[in-house]
Each structure stands twice: as structure tokens, then as C-alpha cells.
C-alpha positions in Angstrom: -80.0 53.7 55.9 -80.0 49.7 55.9 -78.6 48.0 52.9 -81.3 47.1 50.5 -81.6 43.3 49.7 -80.3 43.9 45.9 -76.8 45.6 47.5 -76.5 43.0 50.1 -76.3 40.3 47.2 -74.1 42.3 45.2 -70.6 41.3 47.2 -72.1 37.6 47.4 -72.3 37.6 44.1 -68.6 38.7 43.2 -67.5 36.4 45.7 -69.1 33.5 44.2 -68.1 34.4 40.7 -64.3 35.3 42.2 -64.5 31.6 43.8 -66.0 30.0 40.5 -63.1 31.8 38.4 -60.1 30.6 41.0 -61.7 27.1 40.5 -61.6 27.2 36.8 -58.6 28.6 37.0 -57.1 25.9 39.0 -58.9 23.0 36.9 -57.2 24.6 33.8 -53.8 25.3 35.4 -53.5 21.3 36.2 -55.3 20.4 33.1 -58.1 18.4 34.6 -60.4 18.3 31.7 -57.6 16.4 29.8 -57.1 14.3 33.2 -60.5 13.1 33.2 -60.7 12.7 29.3 -57.9 10.0 29.8 -59.5 8.5 32.8 -62.7 7.9 30.7 -60.5 6.9 27.6 -59.1 4.1 29.8 -62.2 2.5 30.6 -63.2 1.9 27.4 -62.2 -0.3 24.3 -62.4 1.9 21.3 -61.6 1.1 17.4 -57.7 1.6 17.2 -57.6 1.9 13.4 -59.9 4.1 11.2 -62.1 2.6 8.5 -61.1 3.6 5.0 -64.8 3.1 4.0 -65.7 5.7 6.6 -66.2 9.3 5.7 -64.3 11.7 7.7 -66.4 14.7 9.2 -65.9 17.8 7.0 -68.0 19.8 9.4 -65.4 18.8 12.3 -62.4 19.7 9.5 -64.1 23.4 8.9 -64.5 24.0 13.0 -60.6 23.4 13.3 -59.7 25.3 10.3 -61.5 28.1 10.3 -59.9 30.3 12.7 -57.7 33.4 12.6 -54.0 33.4 13.5 -53.7 36.1 15.9 -50.4 38.7 16.0 -50.3 38.2 20.0 -49.6 34.7 19.8 -46.3 34.9 17.9 -44.9 38.6 18.9 -41.5 38.0 17.2 -43.2 37.7 13.4 -43.2 40.5 11.4 -46.7 40.1 10.3 -49.3 37.7 10.1 -50.5 37.3 6.1 -53.5 35.4 5.0 -53.4 33.2 8.6 -49.5 32.8 8.0 -46.9 34.1 10.5 -43.9 36.2 8.6 -40.7 36.2 10.2 -37.3 38.3 8.8 -34.2 36.8 9.6 -32.6 40.3 9.8 -34.5 41.2 12.8 -33.9 37.6 14.7 -30.4 38.2 17.0 -29.3 34.5 16.8 -26.8 35.6 19.8 -29.3 36.5 22.0 -30.1 33.1 23.9 -33.7 34.6 25.2 -34.4 35.8 21.4 -33.9 32.4 20.1 -35.4 30.2 22.7 -38.6 32.6 22.2 -38.3 32.2 18.9 -38.2 28.2 19.0 -41.2 28.1 21.0 -43.2 30.0 18.8 -41.8 27.8 15.6 -43.1 24.8 17.9 -46.5 26.1 18.2 -47.0 27.2 14.8 -46.0 23.8 13.5 -47.8 21.7 16.2 -50.9 24.0 17.7 -51.0 26.7 15.4 -51.3 27.5 11.5 -48.7 24.5 10.8 -46.9 26.9 8.3 -44.3 29.8 8.8 -42.4 32.0 6.3 -38.4 33.1 7.1 -38.1 36.4 4.7 -34.5 36.7 3.8 -33.5 33.1 5.1 -30.5 33.4 2.8 -29.3 36.8 3.1 -26.4 36.4 0.8 -27.9 35.4 -2.6 -24.8 34.4 -4.1 -24.9 31.4 -2.0 -28.2 30.7 -4.1 -26.9 31.7 -7.2 -24.1 29.1 -7.1 -26.3 26.6 -5.7 -28.4 27.2 -9.0 -25.5 26.8 -11.0 -24.6 23.5 -9.6 -28.3 22.4 -10.1 -28.3 23.3 -13.7 -25.4 21.0 -14.1 -26.8 18.4 -12.5 -30.0 18.9 -14.7 -28.7 18.6 -17.7 -26.5 15.5 -16.9 -29.4 13.8 -15.5 -31.6 14.7 -18.5 -28.9 13.5 -21.0 -28.6 10.4 -19.0 -32.6 10.1 -19.0 -32.4 9.7 -15.1 -34.7 12.1 -13.7 -38.6 12.4 -14.5 -39.2 15.8 -15.8 -43.2 15.7 -15.3 -43.1 14.5 -11.5 -44.3 17.6 -10.9 -46.6 17.7 -13.6 -46.2 18.4 -17.4 -46.2 21.9 -18.8 -48.6 23.0 -21.6 -46.4 24.5 -23.6 -43.4 22.8 -25.9 -40.6 24.8 -24.1 -38.2 23.3 -21.4 -39.8 20.7 -19.2 -40.0 20.6 -15.5 -37.0 19.6 -13.9 -36.4 17.6 -10.8 -33.5 16.2 -8.8 -34.0 13.8 -6.2 -31.3 13.6 -3.0 -30.0 17.4 -4.0 -28.3 17.2 -0.6 -25.8 14.8 -1.9 -25.5 16.0 -5.7 -24.8 19.0 -4.9 -21.9 18.1 -2.2 -20.3 16.1 -5.4 -21.0 18.9 -8.0 -19.4 21.9 -5.6 -18.0 21.1 -2.2 -17.6 24.8 -1.4 -21.2 25.7 -2.0 -22.6 22.8 -0.1 -20.8 23.9 2.8 -21.7 27.7 2.4 -25.2 26.6 2.2 -25.7 24.1 4.7 -23.7 26.2 7.2 -26.5 28.8 7.6 -27.3 28.8 11.5 -31.0 29.0 10.8 -31.4 25.5 9.8 -30.4 24.2 13.5 -32.7 27.0 15.3 -35.9 25.9 13.2 -35.1 22.1 12.7 -34.2 21.5 16.4 -37.1 24.0 17.5 -39.6 21.2 16.2 -37.5 17.9 16.0 -34.9 18.4 18.8 -31.1 17.8 18.1 -29.2 15.1 16.1 -32.1 15.7 13.1 -30.9 14.4 9.6 -31.6 16.8 6.4 -32.6 15.2 3.0 -33.5 17.6 0.0 -34.7 17.9 -3.8 -35.1 20.4 -6.4 -38.0 20.9 -8.6 -37.8 23.9 -11.2 -41.8 24.2 -12.5 -41.8 26.2 -15.9 -44.8 28.4 -17.1 -47.7 26.0 -17.4 -46.6 23.8 -15.1 -49.5 22.0 -13.7 -50.9 21.9 -9.9 -50.1 19.4 -7.5 -53.0 17.6 -6.1 -54.1 17.9 -2.1 -51.9 15.7 0.1 -50.3 15.6 3.2 -46.4 14.0 3.1 -44.0 11.7 4.2 -44.4 9.3 6.0 -48.3 7.8 6.1 -48.9 10.5 2.9 -47.5 8.4 0.6 -49.2 5.0 1.0 -52.9 4.4 -0.4 -55.8 5.2 2.0 -56.3 1.2 2.7 -52.6 0.7 3.4 -52.8 4.0 5.8 -56.0 2.6 7.4 -53.8 -0.3 8.8 -51.9 1.8 10.8 -53.3 2.9 14.4 -54.8 6.0 15.3 -51.6 7.2 17.4 -49.5 6.4 14.5 -51.3 8.8 12.6 -50.1 11.6 14.9 -47.0 10.2 15.2 -46.4 10.6 11.4 -46.7 14.3 11.6 -44.6 14.6 14.5 -41.2 12.8 12.8 -40.8 15.2 10.1 -40.5 18.7 9.0 -41.0 20.1 5.5 -39.1 23.0 4.1 -38.4 24.9 1.0 -36.3 27.7 -0.2 -37.1 29.8 -3.1 -34.2 29.7 -5.1 -35.9 32.4 -7.4 -38.4 35.0 -7.1 -41.9 33.3 -6.8 -44.8 35.9 -7.5 -48.2 34.9 -7.0 -48.9 33.6 -11.0 -45.9 31.5 -10.5 -48.0 29.0 -8.0 -46.0 28.9 -4.8 -47.4 26.1 -2.5 -51.0 26.3 -1.6 -51.8 25.8 2.2 -54.9 25.4 4.7 -53.6 26.4 8.0 -54.2 24.3 11.1 -55.3 21.1 9.2 -52.6 19.6 10.3 -54.5 19.0 13.6 -57.0 16.8 11.9 -56.8 13.4 13.1 -58.1 11.6 10.2 -56.2 13.8 7.8 -54.1 11.2 5.8 -57.9 9.4 5.4 -59.6 12.3 4.1 -57.1 14.2 1.4 -58.2 11.7 -1.3 -62.0 12.6 -0.8 -63.5 14.7 -3.3 -65.3 17.0 -0.5 -62.2 17.7 1.0 -60.3 18.5 -2.2 -63.2 21.1 -3.1 -63.2 22.7 0.2 -59.2 23.0 0.0 -59.7 24.3 -3.5 -62.0 27.0 -2.3 -60.1 27.8 0.6 -56.4 27.2 0.6 -53.8 30.3 1.3 -50.3 30.9 -0.4 -47.7 33.8 -0.3 -45.3 35.0 -2.9 -41.8 34.6 -2.1 -38.6 36.3 -2.8 -35.1 34.6 -3.9 -33.4 33.6 -0.5 -36.7 33.3 1.5 -37.8 30.1 3.1 -41.0 28.7 4.5 -41.3 25.4 6.9 -44.3 23.2 7.7 -45.9 20.4 9.2 -46.0 17.6 6.8 -49.5 16.7 8.2 -50.7 20.0 6.6 -52.9 19.9 3.7 -51.4 21.3 1.0 -50.0 21.1 -3.0 -48.1 22.8 -5.4 -49.6 25.6 -7.2 -50.1 25.8 -11.3 -47.4 28.4 -12.7 -49.8 30.5 -15.1 -47.0 32.9 -15.7 -45.6 33.2 -19.2 -42.0 33.6 -18.0 -41.4 32.7 -14.5 -39.6 29.7 -13.8 -40.9 28.6 -9.9 -37.3 26.9 -8.4 -37.7 25.4 -5.0 -34.8 23.6 -2.7 -36.9 21.4 -0.7 -36.2 19.7 2.6 -37.7 16.7 4.6 -36.0 17.1 8.2 -36.4 13.7 10.0 -36.4 13.3 13.8 -33.2 11.4 15.0 -35.6 8.6 16.9 -36.8 7.3 13.5 -34.1 4.8 13.3 -33.8 1.3 15.2 -31.3 1.0 17.9 -29.4 -2.2 16.1 -28.7 -2.4 12.6 -30.1 -5.7 11.1 -28.7 -7.2 7.8 -32.0 -9.2 6.7 -30.2 -10.8 3.5 -28.5 -13.7 4.9 -31.6 -14.2 7.2 -33.8 -14.4 4.1 -31.0 -16.5 2.5 -30.8 -19.0 5.3 -34.7 -19.5 5.6 -36.1 -18.9 2.3 -36.7 -22.6 1.4 -38.0 -23.7 4.9 -40.3 -20.6 4.4 -41.5 -21.7 0.9 -42.2 -25.3 2.5 -44.3 -23.9 5.3 -46.0 -21.7 2.7 -47.4 -24.8 0.7 -48.7 -26.5 4.1 -52.6 -25.7 5.1 -53.4 -23.4 7.7 -50.0 -21.8 7.8 -51.0 -18.4 6.5 -50.6 -16.5 9.7 -47.1 -17.8 10.5 -45.7 -16.9 7.1 -47.3 -13.5 7.4 -46.0 -13.2 11.0 -42.3 -14.1 9.9 -42.2 -12.0 6.7 -43.3 -9.0 9.0 -40.4 -10.0 11.7 -37.6 -10.5 9.2 -38.1 -8.5 6.0 -37.9 -4.7 5.7 -41.4 -3.4 5.3 -40.4 -0.1 5.1 -39.0 0.7 1.3 -37.1 3.9 2.6 -34.8 5.7 2.4 -35.0 5.0 -1.3 -33.5 6.7 -4.2 -36.3 8.0 -6.5 -33.7 8.1 -9.4 -33.8 4.4 -9.5 -37.0 2.9 -7.8 -40.2 4.3 -9.0 -43.6 3.9 -6.9 -45.7 0.7 -7.4 -49.2 1.5 -8.2 -51.6 2.6 -5.9 -48.7 4.1 -3.6 -46.3 7.1 -3.9 -43.4 4.9 -2.5 -41.5 2.1 -4.0 -41.6 -1.9 -3.4 -40.4 -3.0 -0.2 -38.5 -6.2 0.9 -41.8 -7.6 2.8 -43.7 -6.9 -0.9 -40.8 -8.6 -2.8 -40.7 -11.6 -0.4 -44.4 -12.3 -1.0 -44.1 -11.7 -4.4 -41.5 -14.6 -4.4 -43.6 -16.9 -2.3 -46.6 -16.8 -4.4 -44.5 -16.9 -7.5 -42.4 -19.7 -6.1 -39.1 -18.5 -7.1 -35.9 -20.0 -6.7 -34.0 -18.7 -3.6 -31.1 -17.5 -6.2 -33.5 -15.5 -8.0 -34.9 -14.0 -5.0 -31.6 -13.0 -3.4 -30.8 -11.6 -7.0 -33.7 -9.5 -6.6 -33.0 -8.0 -3.2 -29.7 -7.3 -4.1 -30.6 -5.1 -6.7 -32.9 -3.7 -4.6 -30.2 -2.6 -2.0 -27.7 -1.3 -4.7 -30.9 0.6 -6.5 -31.4 2.1 -2.7 -28.2 3.4 -2.6 -27.8 7.3 -3.1 -27.0 9.1 -6.7 -23.8 11.6 -6.8 
């Protein structure tokens, strides 16, 4: 019997579908869509910077963050809780190269493409190390409180007339000075390099702080972190768009729980996947994004010795401690990429001292504003970090202290004598040195 037209068409349709699938597969493998996008972008000049007066799209933001984390994406995770991959250090064999490489692949994917945050249970299995560090931190907190050095309200005031919140800046150096043996035990944890290098590569640098939030401690505002999480929206908008992307790639945030953190103690609140939002640094201060965060954030309780690591671009903020008797104690980390440094060391002070009178003379001439500004930006340090928060407080409208460029501009506008400027620059440099 001769085949019907319908039956004759089935093999043809299957073949056509197979051909189409092969073409789509090839395009995907070669990443042709991205290449076409790049070619299109190369033909058209677009705005290099975000406008601080424009409103980022909440609809586009929702489309990004309203997705589910699949267990199949992270097979080494012990579970997925509230969209956050949770690992257990006891199940990771750090002597197995393939296991470590697979885990590092997952860490990178989480922080760059995925939910942006992971929890590592039993990051410190030996809790005596945590206890020894807590004893050292307590001694430091008492000493600094007596000297009125730290700011107990850094993470919000408490409701009750009890012990205020405590904050230790540069706990990395201070722990070493207080208890070198515990410092060695703490930072010789082999999980640090495994996780830090997974996202940042080798030669990274760790800085750290301690915060203890007592019952009644208020929540933090929604924010992103260092670098571009610190300046005002207007100052952030001065950076071209690719620097917004770069900011979240230069550092990684982390924290170790130094006490059990039940939900009522206010563990950090996160909005998974939000680190991928291009206009994120422009959006965190806007009311509609604050409201969306407040209605959709997730947080996980932690046990003493657990750790979490997250992208600094993730929308987040510490929660409110509504417990009656739980001090939420966390050791916070900012881990920086090795390449966030200049190739050569420049001492700006003798350069400024040698040219200040000439620059002040140029400032007084009509039509030289651009030249003066160009010189200030070329010679003086614009970035106020690294700094010492114990001695250098944020300037109004920013989370960072004054930098050399700001100080030099103040001197020029105020017609300072060179001696006064150099004295202020020297004081600034001294104040930036680490407290021990």
C-alpha cells in the first residue's frame, strides 16, 4: 500500500526539526547571540553612564530575581534553602582535587551567575578556635570602649538600656596583636583559600571586622557593598557602566557566625540573583526597590562556626535583632582581588608640596578650571581607601571618608597656605594607618 501524504511528511518534518536543533545547538555552542550583540554594540555609541535622575526598571529587576535555584545546578550542595545553596564542610574532601575543582566551579557560578550567596555549615569544626577569638574580641571591645574609639551605633542603636552594640574595625590586625596563636589557628583554615580563590583568583587580600548586635538592634538599610556601595548615588553615576559591573567582581563578602544566630536574632537578609542587576548601585536607595526588598528578602539562621559568602553586588542588609537574649556576633570579611592595586607606588605628598603654590596661582586665573581639575585628579589620591574607620569617619552624603583630592580642592577654594595643607595631608595619612 502506498504511504499517505501525512506519513510521507513525518520523516521530512523530523529531519527538518533535527536540522533546526543542530543549527540552534551550533549557534549556542559558538555563543553566536552574544557575538551578534557585541557586533551590534560596536556600531552604535550609547550612554556610557547611568543618569542619577533616571528610574531603574523594577519590572526588569523582578524578571531577574524571581527565579528558582535548582538542586541539579549545584550537586555538591547538601540542600537549597530559600533559594540559597547550603554546603557542609564535613562532606568536602579537600584532598580530592576533582572535588575541590568542582566545588570552586559551583562557588564561582553562585556568586557570578547564580543566587549570589552560599552558606557553608561547619566552616569551623573546632569551636575552641571561635571561643578563643571571642575572648580576644571581648578584650578588644572593652579596651576600645574605655578609649571611646569604636562606634557602638555603627550597626544601629539598641532599644534597651543594656550593653550597646559593638564594632571592631580591622579585626584582622587586632586579633593578631591580641592573640597571635588564635590568629594563626583562625586564618589557617584551608577553606578560606578554596572559597576566596574560587571567585577572586590567587593573591587575594583579606580585611575583617567584628560586629555584635544586641537584642533590640535595628536592621540595616538595603545596600550593596564596597566599592560602589559606599559613595552617594550622584557620585556613583560618575563611573561608567562597566565599572559598576567591575565593582562587584573585585571583592567578595563573607561572615562567620561567632554565636548561634536564630531567625529572631536578625541574620543578614538577601535578595538572591540581585547582584546581576546592572543598575543595582543606582537602585538601592530608591523607595520602590526598598519596598520590594522588604517584601521579598530571604535569610537563613546560622549556627556557631557556620559561614556565608556572597557577592558585594547582592542586595542585602543585616536584620533586626528581636530576640530577648541573643547577641548576634559575626566576624565579617571583605576579600579583595590582587589586581585592585597600582603597578607602581607613588608618594603624592612631595608632588603636591612641590606644585601647590603653582596650582593655587593657576586656580586664580580665569578659564583654568579644567586644567586645575585635571591636575588634581592626576596627582592626588582620589580613593579614600584603605582607611581606618576608628580614626576617619565618613563625610556627609557618603559611607567613606575624605580623600586627598577632596582635601586639596578644599585647600584651593579656601586659599590655604601650603603648610596647612601639608599638615592636613600628613594627619590624614597617619589616621589611615592600621590600629592594633
